[in-house]
N, C-alpha and C positions, 0 to 999 in steps of 0.2 A: 708562317706560325710560331707563336712566341711560347704557349703552353698547350700543354696536353694534360687532359683530364682521364686517370682512369677509373674507368666503372664497372659496379657487379652489377652485370642484371639477373635477376633471381624468378624464373617461371615458376607460377603462382600452381605446384601441384605437391599432390600428398609426398614424392620424393624429393630429395634436394637435388634440384637443378639451373646452375648458373653458370656465365662466362665473365671474364673480365676481359674488358674491352678500351684499348687506348685510342682516343680519338683529341684532335685539336678544339681546343675551346671557341673558336671562331669558324670550327667546321659547320655547314648548314643543318640542321635536324633530319635533313632527309636524307645525307650521309648515316647518320646515328641509326636511322629506321632499317636503312638495307644492311648495314651493319647487324644486328640483332638478328635478322631473320637469316641472314647467312651464319652468323655463329650457331645458331638454332637448328641448322639444316630444313630452312622453311623457303618457300618460293614467295615472292612478293605477288600482289596481284587484291589483294581485299583492303578495305579503308583501315585507318590507323590513326590514334593520335597520342600525342605526349599530354602529360600531365605536371605540373609543378607539385610539390607534396612537401610533407613537413615530417615530424615525428611520428606521428601516429597515421601514417599514409593515406591522410583524404587528400582526395582530389580538388587541387586547384585552378588556376591558369590552365588554359587548353591551346595545344599548339597541333592542327588538324593535318593531316595527310594534304586535304583539298583546302585550296582557299575559300573560306566560305564569308569573305567581305561582302560587303553592298556597293556592288559597281556604280551605283546612284547616288553612295553615299558621299558627303566632302571628303577631299582627302586627309582631312585632319582629324576627321572622325573614326577612320578607319583602322582597325586594329594592326594588322598583315601580323597575323598571329599563323599562317601557314608554315608548315615544316620548312618549304623553301625559302622563306623570308625570314627564317630567325635562327639561332645559332645555338650550339651546344650551351653557350656560354651565357643565353637566355634562359634557357631552362634549366640550369643547374650554375646559378653565379658564382659559388663557392663551396667548399666545401661544409659539411652540414648539412645543404640542402639537397633535399629528395625529389624523383619523380617517379611518375608511373608510366606503363607504357601499354595500350591496348592494342591488339590485333585482331581484328576481323570482329566485328559487332555483332556477328551471330552467335560465332563461335566464345567470344567474351575470352580471349587467351590475355591475362595478365603479366605483368613482367611489374617488378621492383628494381628500380635504378637507383643505386647508392655510389655516390662518390668514393674511393678510396686514397688517392691520391691525385695532386696538381703536380707538375714540374715541368721543367725546361724540355722542349720538344728535341728529340734526336736530329740533327741536319741530315743525317743519311738513312734516317727513319721512315717507313711508308705509311701514312694512317688514313684512314682507322686500320687497328689490327685487334688480331685475335690474341690475349697475351696467357689468358688461362682456361680451361674449361674442366668442369665438375658434373658428373651425372649425365644420362643418354634422355635426351628429350622425347616424349610420345610422340605419336604421327602425328602431324597437323589436323587430320580429321579422324583425330581418336575421341572428339565430343559431339560427333553425329549422331550418336544416339542419344546423347541429354538433349540435343535439337527437337528431338520425335517423341519424347518421353509422356510429355504433357498433352501433345497433341490427341485428340481423337479422330484416328484417320480411320475411316471404311476399311473394313474387310473384305475379303472375296467370298461372296456368296456360295454357299453349296451349291450343287447341282440341281437336286430338288426343292430348293427355297426361293423366295421370290428378292426380285432385287431390291435392294433399300438405298435411297440416296441419301436419307438423312435428314429430310425434309418431310414432317409429319403429314403434313396436308398432300404431297406429291406422294407419299409412300401410300396414302390410303384410298387415293385414286387409283394408283396403279396395282393396288389389292381389290380394287371394285369389282367381283366378277359379275354382279349384274347384266342382266342383257340391254343392248343399248335399243335405240329405237329404231336399227336398222335391220332387223330378221332375226332378233334373239342373239346379237354374240357372233353369230356366224361369219364368216367371210364371203360376203358377196362378189359375183362378178359385176360386170358393170350392164349385161344384160338382165340382170334380173333388179335392177332400181328401175326400170321402166315397169313394172308391176307394182310399184310402191308408189308411183305417182298418182 
């Protein structure tokens, strides 16, 4: 490992929360993925992607956690942009470039990644390493309420209220109290059916 990059990883929250991580430029992006989650105290297990970015933090080329390349495509046309096939240097080739990291595409945790320094690696150092912490990150599942906010979920019916499915036709059928053809809505025994035939 010849060079390390010190990255400031800023969590997109109302409070200021960031971590500074040192990592080799030749380290796989998968290592940075785990280093970010570890630095913020979250466990791995959700989908994630890195995106190259610019000064206005727009998303550019994607480096996904899963290899999304087409196995049937010609080898020359495959992009090879999975985290395990790309390095930190591919994501941020030099100072002045930026990146975005998105973790869990339902909760959409977004991190802004900005390089602070590029220097020679310490031969005795272990990388990636967390070198600075600021702020307390929210709990990973704190966005769960946001996931349910715009969903029209059925509520539990009261004891005296009929059950509602949400389907108007089915609810109308369930509300229909008219007598049926088998004896005026009463429950019949199998012996009573002989009289109807």
